[in-house]
All heavy atoms as atom14 arrays in JSON, in Angstrom:
{
  "sequence": "MGMLALAMFIALFGWGHEMFQWSDPDGQVQLALFAAFLFGIICGYRVNQ",
  "atom14_mask": [
    [1, 1, 1, 1, 1, 1, 1, 1, 0, 0, 0, 0, 0, 0],
    [1, 1, 1, 1, 0, 0, 0, 0, 0, 0, 0, 0, 0, 0],
    [1, 1, 1, 1, 1, 1, 1, 1, 0, 0, 0, 0, 0, 0],
    [1, 1, 1, 1, 1, 1, 1, 1, 0, 0, 0, 0, 0, 0],
    [1, 1, 1, 1, 1, 0, 0, 0, 0, 0, 0, 0, 0, 0],
    [1, 1, 1, 1, 1, 1, 1, 1, 0, 0, 0, 0, 0, 0],
    [1, 1, 1, 1, 1, 0, 0, 0, 0, 0, 0, 0, 0, 0],
    [1, 1, 1, 1, 1, 1, 1, 1, 0, 0, 0, 0, 0, 0],
    [1, 1, 1, 1, 1, 1, 1, 1, 1, 1, 1, 0, 0, 0],
    [1, 1, 1, 1, 1, 1, 1, 1, 0, 0, 0, 0, 0, 0],
    [1, 1, 1, 1, 1, 0, 0, 0, 0, 0, 0, 0, 0, 0],
    [1, 1, 1, 1, 1, 1, 1, 1, 0, 0, 0, 0, 0, 0],
    [1, 1, 1, 1, 1, 1, 1, 1, 1, 1, 1, 0, 0, 0],
    [1, 1, 1, 1, 0, 0, 0, 0, 0, 0, 0, 0, 0, 0],
    [1, 1, 1, 1, 1, 1, 1, 1, 1, 1, 1, 1, 1, 1],
    [1, 1, 1, 1, 0, 0, 0, 0, 0, 0, 0, 0, 0, 0],
    [1, 1, 1, 1, 1, 1, 1, 1, 1, 1, 0, 0, 0, 0],
    [1, 1, 1, 1, 1, 1, 1, 1, 1, 0, 0, 0, 0, 0],
    [1, 1, 1, 1, 1, 1, 1, 1, 0, 0, 0, 0, 0, 0],
    [1, 1, 1, 1, 1, 1, 1, 1, 1, 1, 1, 0, 0, 0],
    [1, 1, 1, 1, 1, 1, 1, 1, 1, 0, 0, 0, 0, 0],
    [1, 1, 1, 1, 1, 1, 1, 1, 1, 1, 1, 1, 1, 1],
    [1, 1, 1, 1, 1, 1, 0, 0, 0, 0, 0, 0, 0, 0],
    [1, 1, 1, 1, 1, 1, 1, 1, 0, 0, 0, 0, 0, 0],
    [1, 1, 1, 1, 1, 1, 1, 0, 0, 0, 0, 0, 0, 0],
    [1, 1, 1, 1, 1, 1, 1, 1, 0, 0, 0, 0, 0, 0],
    [1, 1, 1, 1, 0, 0, 0, 0, 0, 0, 0, 0, 0, 0],
    [1, 1, 1, 1, 1, 1, 1, 1, 1, 0, 0, 0, 0, 0],
    [1, 1, 1, 1, 1, 1, 1, 0, 0, 0, 0, 0, 0, 0],
    [1, 1, 1, 1, 1, 1, 1, 1, 1, 0, 0, 0, 0, 0],
    [1, 1, 1, 1, 1, 1, 1, 1, 0, 0, 0, 0, 0, 0],
    [1, 1, 1, 1, 1, 0, 0, 0, 0, 0, 0, 0, 0, 0],
    [1, 1, 1, 1, 1, 1, 1, 1, 0, 0, 0, 0, 0, 0],
    [1, 1, 1, 1, 1, 1, 1, 1, 1, 1, 1, 0, 0, 0],
    [1, 1, 1, 1, 1, 0, 0, 0, 0, 0, 0, 0, 0, 0],
    [1, 1, 1, 1, 1, 0, 0, 0, 0, 0, 0, 0, 0, 0],
    [1, 1, 1, 1, 1, 1, 1, 1, 1, 1, 1, 0, 0, 0],
    [1, 1, 1, 1, 1, 1, 1, 1, 0, 0, 0, 0, 0, 0],
    [1, 1, 1, 1, 1, 1, 1, 1, 1, 1, 1, 0, 0, 0],
    [1, 1, 1, 1, 0, 0, 0, 0, 0, 0, 0, 0, 0, 0],
    [1, 1, 1, 1, 1, 1, 1, 1, 0, 0, 0, 0, 0, 0],
    [1, 1, 1, 1, 1, 1, 1, 1, 0, 0, 0, 0, 0, 0],
    [1, 1, 1, 1, 1, 1, 0, 0, 0, 0, 0, 0, 0, 0],
    [1, 1, 1, 1, 0, 0, 0, 0, 0, 0, 0, 0, 0, 0],
    [1, 1, 1, 1, 1, 1, 1, 1, 1, 1, 1, 1, 0, 0],
    [1, 1, 1, 1, 1, 1, 1, 1, 1, 1, 1, 0, 0, 0],
    [1, 1, 1, 1, 1, 1, 1, 0, 0, 0, 0, 0, 0, 0],
    [1, 1, 1, 1, 1, 1, 1, 1, 0, 0, 0, 0, 0, 0],
    [1, 1, 1, 1, 1, 1, 1, 1, 1, 0, 0, 0, 0, 0]
  ],
  "atom14_positions": [
    [[112.23, 92.8, 120.36], [111.56, 92.84, 119.09], [110.05, 92.76, 119.3], [109.29, 93.4, 118.58], [112.05, 91.69, 118.22], [111.53, 91.74, 116.8], [111.91, 93.2, 115.86], [113.61, 92.96, 115.49], [0.0, 0.0, 0.0], [0.0, 0.0, 0.0], [0.0, 0.0, 0.0], [0.0, 0.0, 0.0], [0.0, 0.0, 0.0], [0.0, 0.0, 0.0]],
    [[109.64, 91.96, 120.26], [108.21, 91.84, 120.53], [107.6, 93.14, 121.02], [106.46, 93.47, 120.66], [0.0, 0.0, 0.0], [0.0, 0.0, 0.0], [0.0, 0.0, 0.0], [0.0, 0.0, 0.0], [0.0, 0.0, 0.0], [0.0, 0.0, 0.0], [0.0, 0.0, 0.0], [0.0, 0.0, 0.0], [0.0, 0.0, 0.0], [0.0, 0.0, 0.0]],
    [[108.35, 93.88, 121.82], [107.84, 95.16, 122.31], [107.7, 96.17, 121.17], [106.76, 96.96, 121.16], [108.76, 95.71, 123.41], [108.73, 94.88, 124.67], [107.09, 94.62, 125.34], [106.72, 96.25, 125.92], [0.0, 0.0, 0.0], [0.0, 0.0, 0.0], [0.0, 0.0, 0.0], [0.0, 0.0, 0.0], [0.0, 0.0, 0.0], [0.0, 0.0, 0.0]],
    [[108.63, 96.15, 120.22], [108.54, 97.04, 119.06], [107.3, 96.7, 118.23], [106.56, 97.59, 117.81], [109.8, 96.91, 118.21], [109.81, 97.73, 116.92], [109.74, 99.21, 117.22], [111.05, 97.4, 116.12], [0.0, 0.0, 0.0], [0.0, 0.0, 0.0], [0.0, 0.0, 0.0], [0.0, 0.0, 0.0], [0.0, 0.0, 0.0], [0.0, 0.0, 0.0]],
    [[107.06, 95.41, 118.02], [105.88, 94.99, 117.27], [104.6, 95.4, 117.99], [103.64, 95.87, 117.37], [105.9, 93.49, 117.05], [0.0, 0.0, 0.0], [0.0, 0.0, 0.0], [0.0, 0.0, 0.0], [0.0, 0.0, 0.0], [0.0, 0.0, 0.0], [0.0, 0.0, 0.0], [0.0, 0.0, 0.0], [0.0, 0.0, 0.0], [0.0, 0.0, 0.0]],
    [[104.57, 95.26, 119.3], [103.4, 95.65, 120.08], [103.17, 97.15, 120.01], [102.03, 97.6, 119.82], [103.56, 95.2, 121.53], [102.39, 95.49, 122.46], [101.14, 94.78, 121.97], [102.74, 95.08, 123.87], [0.0, 0.0, 0.0], [0.0, 0.0, 0.0], [0.0, 0.0, 0.0], [0.0, 0.0, 0.0], [0.0, 0.0, 0.0], [0.0, 0.0, 0.0]],
    [[104.23, 97.93, 120.12], [104.1, 99.38, 120.03], [103.61, 99.83, 118.66], [102.75, 100.71, 118.54], [105.44, 100.05, 120.36], [0.0, 0.0, 0.0], [0.0, 0.0, 0.0], [0.0, 0.0, 0.0], [0.0, 0.0, 0.0], [0.0, 0.0, 0.0], [0.0, 0.0, 0.0], [0.0, 0.0, 0.0], [0.0, 0.0, 0.0], [0.0, 0.0, 0.0]],
    [[104.13, 99.2, 117.62], [103.69, 99.54, 116.26], [102.23, 99.16, 116.05], [101.47, 99.91, 115.43], [104.57, 98.85, 115.23], [105.97, 99.42, 115.15], [107.06, 98.5, 114.06], [106.25, 98.66, 112.5], [0.0, 0.0, 0.0], [0.0, 0.0, 0.0], [0.0, 0.0, 0.0], [0.0, 0.0, 0.0], [0.0, 0.0, 0.0], [0.0, 0.0, 0.0]],
    [[101.81, 98.01, 116.58], [100.42, 97.6, 116.46], [99.5, 98.58, 117.17], [98.47, 98.99, 116.62], [100.23, 96.2, 117.03], [98.78, 95.83, 117.2], [98.01, 95.55, 116.09], [98.21, 95.77, 118.44], [96.66, 95.23, 116.23], [96.88, 95.45, 118.6], [96.1, 95.17, 117.5], [0.0, 0.0, 0.0], [0.0, 0.0, 0.0], [0.0, 0.0, 0.0]],
    [[99.85, 98.96, 118.38], [99.01, 99.9, 119.14], [98.91, 101.23, 118.42], [97.82, 101.82, 118.32], [99.55, 100.06, 120.57], [99.32, 98.76, 121.36], [98.88, 101.24, 121.28], [100.0, 98.72, 122.7], [0.0, 0.0, 0.0], [0.0, 0.0, 0.0], [0.0, 0.0, 0.0], [0.0, 0.0, 0.0], [0.0, 0.0, 0.0], [0.0, 0.0, 0.0]],
    [[100.03, 101.7, 117.89], [100.02, 102.98, 117.16], [99.16, 102.9, 115.91], [98.35, 103.8, 115.64], [101.45, 103.39, 116.8], [0.0, 0.0, 0.0], [0.0, 0.0, 0.0], [0.0, 0.0, 0.0], [0.0, 0.0, 0.0], [0.0, 0.0, 0.0], [0.0, 0.0, 0.0], [0.0, 0.0, 0.0], [0.0, 0.0, 0.0], [0.0, 0.0, 0.0]],
    [[99.3, 101.84, 115.13], [98.49, 101.69, 113.92], [97.02, 101.48, 114.25], [96.14, 102.05, 113.59], [98.99, 100.52, 113.08], [100.13, 100.81, 112.13], [100.57, 99.52, 111.46], [99.74, 101.83, 111.1], [0.0, 0.0, 0.0], [0.0, 0.0, 0.0], [0.0, 0.0, 0.0], [0.0, 0.0, 0.0], [0.0, 0.0, 0.0], [0.0, 0.0, 0.0]],
    [[96.74, 100.68, 115.24], [95.36, 100.38, 115.6], [94.66, 101.62, 116.15], [93.51, 101.89, 115.83], [95.33, 99.25, 116.63], [93.97, 98.66, 116.84], [93.47, 97.74, 115.95], [93.2, 99.03, 117.93], [92.21, 97.19, 116.13], [91.95, 98.48, 118.12], [91.45, 97.55, 117.23], [0.0, 0.0, 0.0], [0.0, 0.0, 0.0], [0.0, 0.0, 0.0]],
    [[95.36, 102.38, 116.96], [94.75, 103.54, 117.61], [94.74, 104.81, 116.78], [93.75, 105.54, 116.76], [0.0, 0.0, 0.0], [0.0, 0.0, 0.0], [0.0, 0.0, 0.0], [0.0, 0.0, 0.0], [0.0, 0.0, 0.0], [0.0, 0.0, 0.0], [0.0, 0.0, 0.0], [0.0, 0.0, 0.0], [0.0, 0.0, 0.0], [0.0, 0.0, 0.0]],
    [[95.86, 105.08, 116.09], [95.98, 106.36, 115.38], [96.33, 106.21, 113.91], [96.68, 107.19, 113.26], [97.06, 107.21, 116.07], [96.71, 107.51, 117.48], [95.84, 108.44, 117.92], [97.24, 106.86, 118.65], [95.77, 108.4, 119.29], [96.61, 107.45, 119.77], [98.14, 105.82, 118.84], [96.9, 107.03, 121.06], [98.42, 105.42, 120.14], [97.81, 106.02, 121.22]],
    [[96.2, 105.02, 113.35], [96.55, 104.79, 111.95], [95.7, 105.59, 110.98], [96.19, 106.09, 109.97], [0.0, 0.0, 0.0], [0.0, 0.0, 0.0], [0.0, 0.0, 0.0], [0.0, 0.0, 0.0], [0.0, 0.0, 0.0], [0.0, 0.0, 0.0], [0.0, 0.0, 0.0], [0.0, 0.0, 0.0], [0.0, 0.0, 0.0], [0.0, 0.0, 0.0]],
    [[94.41, 105.75, 111.3], [93.55, 106.5, 110.4], [93.95, 107.97, 110.32], [93.76, 108.61, 109.3], [92.08, 106.36, 110.82], [91.78, 106.95, 112.16], [92.11, 106.31, 113.33], [91.2, 108.11, 112.5], [91.73, 107.08, 114.36], [91.17, 108.17, 113.88], [0.0, 0.0, 0.0], [0.0, 0.0, 0.0], [0.0, 0.0, 0.0], [0.0, 0.0, 0.0]],
    [[94.52, 108.5, 111.38], [95.0, 109.89, 111.37], [96.34, 110.0, 110.66], [96.58, 110.96, 109.92], [95.13, 110.41, 112.79], [93.81, 110.52, 113.52], [93.98, 110.89, 114.98], [95.11, 111.18, 115.41], [92.96, 110.86, 115.7], [0.0, 0.0, 0.0], [0.0, 0.0, 0.0], [0.0, 0.0, 0.0], [0.0, 0.0, 0.0], [0.0, 0.0, 0.0]],
    [[97.23, 109.02, 110.85], [98.56, 109.08, 110.24], [98.51, 108.83, 108.74], [99.21, 109.49, 107.98], [99.49, 108.04, 110.89], [99.86, 108.37, 112.31], [101.16, 107.33, 112.99], [100.36, 105.76, 113.09], [0.0, 0.0, 0.0], [0.0, 0.0, 0.0], [0.0, 0.0, 0.0], [0.0, 0.0, 0.0], [0.0, 0.0, 0.0], [0.0, 0.0, 0.0]],
    [[97.69, 107.88, 108.3], [97.67, 107.47, 106.89], [96.43, 107.92, 106.15], [96.28, 107.62, 104.97], [97.84, 105.95, 106.78], [99.16, 105.48, 107.31], [99.22, 104.76, 108.49], [100.34, 105.77, 106.65], [100.43, 104.32, 108.99], [101.55, 105.34, 107.14], [101.6, 104.61, 108.32], [0.0, 0.0, 0.0], [0.0, 0.0, 0.0], [0.0, 0.0, 0.0]],
    [[95.52, 108.6, 106.83], [94.32, 109.19, 106.23], [93.42, 108.17, 105.53], [92.87, 108.44, 104.48], [94.72, 110.3, 105.23], [95.56, 111.41, 105.82], [94.83, 112.19, 106.9], [93.67, 112.48, 106.75], [95.52, 112.5, 107.97], [0.0, 0.0, 0.0], [0.0, 0.0, 0.0], [0.0, 0.0, 0.0], [0.0, 0.0, 0.0], [0.0, 0.0, 0.0]],
    [[93.27, 106.98, 106.11], [92.37, 106.03, 105.49], [90.95, 106.24, 106.02], [90.75, 106.71, 107.11], [92.82, 104.59, 105.65], [92.8, 104.02, 107.05], [91.73, 103.92, 107.88], [93.89, 103.45, 107.77], [92.08, 103.33, 109.05], [93.41, 103.02, 109.01], [95.22, 103.22, 107.46], [94.21, 102.41, 109.96], [96.01, 102.61, 108.41], [95.51, 102.21, 109.64]],
    [[89.99, 105.89, 105.21], [88.59, 105.98, 105.58], [88.12, 104.58, 105.99], [88.17, 103.65, 105.19], [87.78, 106.49, 104.39], [86.41, 106.5, 104.71], [0.0, 0.0, 0.0], [0.0, 0.0, 0.0], [0.0, 0.0, 0.0], [0.0, 0.0, 0.0], [0.0, 0.0, 0.0], [0.0, 0.0, 0.0], [0.0, 0.0, 0.0], [0.0, 0.0, 0.0]],
    [[87.68, 104.44, 107.23], [87.32, 103.12, 107.76], [86.04, 103.22, 108.6], [86.07, 103.01, 109.81], [88.47, 102.59, 108.59], [88.28, 101.15, 109.02], [87.53, 100.43, 108.34], [88.87, 100.75, 110.03], [0.0, 0.0, 0.0], [0.0, 0.0, 0.0], [0.0, 0.0, 0.0], [0.0, 0.0, 0.0], [0.0, 0.0, 0.0], [0.0, 0.0, 0.0]],
    [[84.9, 103.53, 107.96], [83.67, 103.69, 108.76], [83.17, 102.39, 109.38], [82.53, 102.41, 110.42], [82.66, 104.24, 107.76], [83.16, 103.84, 106.42], [84.67, 103.77, 106.55], [0.0, 0.0, 0.0], [0.0, 0.0, 0.0], [0.0, 0.0, 0.0], [0.0, 0.0, 0.0], [0.0, 0.0, 0.0], [0.0, 0.0, 0.0], [0.0, 0.0, 0.0]],
    [[83.46, 101.25, 108.76], [82.97, 99.97, 109.29], [83.97, 99.27, 110.19], [83.67, 98.23, 110.76], [82.63, 99.02, 108.13], [81.48, 99.55, 107.29], [80.63, 100.28, 107.84], [81.44, 99.23, 106.09], [0.0, 0.0, 0.0], [0.0, 0.0, 0.0], [0.0, 0.0, 0.0], [0.0, 0.0, 0.0], [0.0, 0.0, 0.0], [0.0, 0.0, 0.0]],
    [[85.19, 99.8, 110.31], [86.2, 99.18, 111.16], [86.89, 97.99, 110.53], [87.51, 97.2, 111.24], [0.0, 0.0, 0.0], [0.0, 0.0, 0.0], [0.0, 0.0, 0.0], [0.0, 0.0, 0.0], [0.0, 0.0, 0.0], [0.0, 0.0, 0.0], [0.0, 0.0, 0.0], [0.0, 0.0, 0.0], [0.0, 0.0, 0.0], [0.0, 0.0, 0.0]],
    [[86.8, 97.83, 109.22], [87.4, 96.66, 108.58], [88.92, 96.72, 108.55], [89.57, 95.67, 108.65], [86.85, 96.51, 107.16], [85.39, 96.13, 107.14], [84.85, 95.96, 105.74], [85.53, 96.24, 104.77], [83.63, 95.51, 105.65], [0.0, 0.0, 0.0], [0.0, 0.0, 0.0], [0.0, 0.0, 0.0], [0.0, 0.0, 0.0], [0.0, 0.0, 0.0]],
    [[89.49, 97.9, 108.45], [90.95, 98.01, 108.46], [91.47, 97.65, 109.84], [92.45, 96.91, 109.98], [91.41, 99.43, 108.04], [92.9, 99.58, 108.22], [91.0, 99.72, 106.62], [0.0, 0.0, 0.0], [0.0, 0.0, 0.0], [0.0, 0.0, 0.0], [0.0, 0.0, 0.0], [0.0, 0.0, 0.0], [0.0, 0.0, 0.0], [0.0, 0.0, 0.0]],
    [[90.81, 98.13, 110.88], [91.24, 97.79, 112.24], [91.07, 96.3, 112.5], [91.9, 95.7, 113.18], [90.46, 98.6, 113.27], [90.93, 100.04, 113.35], [90.28, 100.78, 114.49], [89.17, 100.49, 114.88], [91.0, 101.75, 115.03], [0.0, 0.0, 0.0], [0.0, 0.0, 0.0], [0.0, 0.0, 0.0], [0.0, 0.0, 0.0], [0.0, 0.0, 0.0]],
    [[90.02, 95.69, 111.98], [89.83, 94.25, 112.14], [90.94, 93.48, 111.44], [91.47, 92.5, 111.99], [88.47, 93.83, 111.59], [88.14, 92.34, 111.67], [88.09, 91.89, 113.12], [86.82, 92.06, 110.98], [0.0, 0.0, 0.0], [0.0, 0.0, 0.0], [0.0, 0.0, 0.0], [0.0, 0.0, 0.0], [0.0, 0.0, 0.0], [0.0, 0.0, 0.0]],
    [[91.33, 93.92, 110.25], [92.41, 93.26, 109.52], [93.74, 93.42, 110.26], [94.53, 92.47, 110.33], [92.53, 93.84, 108.12], [0.0, 0.0, 0.0], [0.0, 0.0, 0.0], [0.0, 0.0, 0.0], [0.0, 0.0, 0.0], [0.0, 0.0, 0.0], [0.0, 0.0, 0.0], [0.0, 0.0, 0.0], [0.0, 0.0, 0.0], [0.0, 0.0, 0.0]],
    [[94.01, 94.59, 110.83], [95.23, 94.79, 111.61], [95.25, 93.87, 112.82], [96.28, 93.26, 113.13], [95.34, 96.25, 112.07], [95.73, 97.27, 111.03], [95.57, 98.68, 111.59], [97.16, 97.05, 110.58], [0.0, 0.0, 0.0], [0.0, 0.0, 0.0], [0.0, 0.0, 0.0], [0.0, 0.0, 0.0], [0.0, 0.0, 0.0], [0.0, 0.0, 0.0]],
    [[94.14, 93.78, 113.52], [94.05, 92.93, 114.7], [94.26, 91.46, 114.32], [94.99, 90.73, 114.99], [92.7, 93.12, 115.4], [92.55, 92.26, 116.62], [93.24, 92.56, 117.78], [91.73, 91.15, 116.59], [93.11, 91.76, 118.9], [91.6, 90.34, 117.71], [92.29, 90.65, 118.87], [0.0, 0.0, 0.0], [0.0, 0.0, 0.0], [0.0, 0.0, 0.0]],
    [[93.61, 91.03, 113.23], [93.74, 89.64, 112.8], [95.18, 89.32, 112.4], [95.7, 88.26, 112.75], [92.79, 89.35, 111.63], [0.0, 0.0, 0.0], [0.0, 0.0, 0.0], [0.0, 0.0, 0.0], [0.0, 0.0, 0.0], [0.0, 0.0, 0.0], [0.0, 0.0, 0.0], [0.0, 0.0, 0.0], [0.0, 0.0, 0.0], [0.0, 0.0, 0.0]],
    [[95.82, 90.23, 111.67], [97.21, 90.0, 111.27], [98.13, 89.91, 112.48], [99.03, 89.07, 112.53], [97.67, 91.11, 110.33], [0.0, 0.0, 0.0], [0.0, 0.0, 0.0], [0.0, 0.0, 0.0], [0.0, 0.0, 0.0], [0.0, 0.0, 0.0], [0.0, 0.0, 0.0], [0.0, 0.0, 0.0], [0.0, 0.0, 0.0], [0.0, 0.0, 0.0]],
    [[97.92, 90.76, 113.47], [98.74, 90.73, 114.67], [98.49, 89.43, 115.44], [99.44, 88.78, 115.91], [98.43, 91.94, 115.55], [99.37, 92.11, 116.7], [100.66, 92.57, 116.49], [98.98, 91.81, 117.98], [101.54, 92.72, 117.55], [99.85, 91.95, 119.05], [101.13, 92.41, 118.83], [0.0, 0.0, 0.0], [0.0, 0.0, 0.0], [0.0, 0.0, 0.0]],
    [[97.24, 89.04, 115.56], [96.91, 87.81, 116.28], [97.49, 86.58, 115.59], [98.08, 85.71, 116.24], [95.39, 87.67, 116.4], [94.87, 86.5, 117.2], [95.27, 86.62, 118.66], [93.36, 86.42, 117.07], [0.0, 0.0, 0.0], [0.0, 0.0, 0.0], [0.0, 0.0, 0.0], [0.0, 0.0, 0.0], [0.0, 0.0, 0.0], [0.0, 0.0, 0.0]],
    [[97.36, 86.51, 114.27], [97.92, 85.38, 113.53], [99.45, 85.38, 113.61], [100.06, 84.32, 113.64], [97.46, 85.39, 112.08], [95.97, 85.18, 111.92], [95.29, 85.78, 110.88], [95.26, 84.41, 112.82], [93.93, 85.59, 110.72], [93.9, 84.22, 112.68], [93.23, 84.81, 111.63], [0.0, 0.0, 0.0], [0.0, 0.0, 0.0], [0.0, 0.0, 0.0]],
    [[100.06, 86.54, 113.65], [101.51, 86.62, 113.81], [101.96, 86.07, 115.16], [102.97, 85.38, 115.25], [0.0, 0.0, 0.0], [0.0, 0.0, 0.0], [0.0, 0.0, 0.0], [0.0, 0.0, 0.0], [0.0, 0.0, 0.0], [0.0, 0.0, 0.0], [0.0, 0.0, 0.0], [0.0, 0.0, 0.0], [0.0, 0.0, 0.0], [0.0, 0.0, 0.0]],
    [[101.2, 86.37, 116.19], [101.51, 85.84, 117.53], [101.38, 84.31, 117.52], [102.25, 83.6, 118.03], [100.58, 86.45, 118.59], [100.93, 87.91, 118.82], [100.67, 85.68, 119.9], [99.94, 88.64, 119.72], [0.0, 0.0, 0.0], [0.0, 0.0, 0.0], [0.0, 0.0, 0.0], [0.0, 0.0, 0.0], [0.0, 0.0, 0.0], [0.0, 0.0, 0.0]],
    [[100.3, 83.81, 116.92], [100.08, 82.36, 116.88], [101.2, 81.67, 116.1], [101.74, 80.66, 116.54], [98.7, 82.05, 116.29], [97.61, 82.51, 117.24], [98.54, 80.56, 115.99], [96.21, 82.48, 116.65], [0.0, 0.0, 0.0], [0.0, 0.0, 0.0], [0.0, 0.0, 0.0], [0.0, 0.0, 0.0], [0.0, 0.0, 0.0], [0.0, 0.0, 0.0]],
    [[101.53, 82.2, 114.93], [102.6, 81.57, 114.12], [103.95, 81.66, 114.83], [104.72, 80.71, 114.79], [102.68, 82.24, 112.76], [101.26, 81.88, 111.73], [0.0, 0.0, 0.0], [0.0, 0.0, 0.0], [0.0, 0.0, 0.0], [0.0, 0.0, 0.0], [0.0, 0.0, 0.0], [0.0, 0.0, 0.0], [0.0, 0.0, 0.0], [0.0, 0.0, 0.0]],
    [[104.24, 82.77, 115.45], [105.5, 82.91, 116.17], [105.59, 81.97, 117.35], [106.65, 81.42, 117.64], [0.0, 0.0, 0.0], [0.0, 0.0, 0.0], [0.0, 0.0, 0.0], [0.0, 0.0, 0.0], [0.0, 0.0, 0.0], [0.0, 0.0, 0.0], [0.0, 0.0, 0.0], [0.0, 0.0, 0.0], [0.0, 0.0, 0.0], [0.0, 0.0, 0.0]],
    [[104.48, 81.73, 118.02], [104.47, 80.81, 119.16], [104.7, 79.38, 118.67], [105.44, 78.63, 119.3], [103.14, 80.92, 119.9], [103.01, 79.96, 121.05], [103.72, 80.17, 122.23], [102.2, 78.83, 120.96], [103.62, 79.3, 123.29], [102.09, 77.94, 122.02], [102.79, 78.18, 123.18], [102.69, 77.31, 124.23], [0.0, 0.0, 0.0], [0.0, 0.0, 0.0]],
    [[104.09, 79.02, 117.56], [104.23, 77.65, 117.04], [105.64, 77.4, 116.52], [106.14, 76.29, 116.62], [103.21, 77.4, 115.95], [101.78, 77.47, 116.48], [100.8, 77.16, 115.4], [100.41, 75.77, 115.59], [99.85, 75.04, 114.67], [99.62, 75.53, 113.49], [99.52, 73.8, 114.91], [0.0, 0.0, 0.0], [0.0, 0.0, 0.0], [0.0, 0.0, 0.0]],
    [[106.3, 78.41, 116.0], [107.66, 78.24, 115.49], [108.64, 78.04, 116.64], [109.58, 77.25, 116.53], [108.07, 79.46, 114.62], [109.55, 79.47, 114.34], [107.29, 79.46, 113.32], [0.0, 0.0, 0.0], [0.0, 0.0, 0.0], [0.0, 0.0, 0.0], [0.0, 0.0, 0.0], [0.0, 0.0, 0.0], [0.0, 0.0, 0.0], [0.0, 0.0, 0.0]],
    [[108.43, 78.72, 117.75], [109.34, 78.63, 118.88], [109.22, 77.32, 119.64], [110.07, 76.99, 120.46], [109.12, 79.8, 119.84], [109.71, 81.07, 119.31], [110.63, 81.04, 118.51], [109.18, 82.2, 119.73], [0.0, 0.0, 0.0], [0.0, 0.0, 0.0], [0.0, 0.0, 0.0], [0.0, 0.0, 0.0], [0.0, 0.0, 0.0], [0.0, 0.0, 0.0]],
    [[108.18, 76.57, 119.44], [108.03, 75.32, 120.18], [108.69, 74.18, 119.49], [108.93, 73.99, 118.43], [106.56, 74.99, 120.39], [106.01, 75.72, 121.55], [104.63, 75.16, 121.93], [103.96, 74.54, 121.14], [104.25, 75.4, 123.16], [0.0, 0.0, 0.0], [0.0, 0.0, 0.0], [0.0, 0.0, 0.0], [0.0, 0.0, 0.0], [0.0, 0.0, 0.0]]
  ]
}
């Protein structure tokens, strides 16, 4: 499951603007994607402990 999440994150982060046609000149959408993925990792790690 973790590998699927990682693959989806890489695809959205790298080619999301082409797939979904969003306009992101300042990189705010990519920053939000990165933050959501990072917070998901942190929350998942804390739940497993």
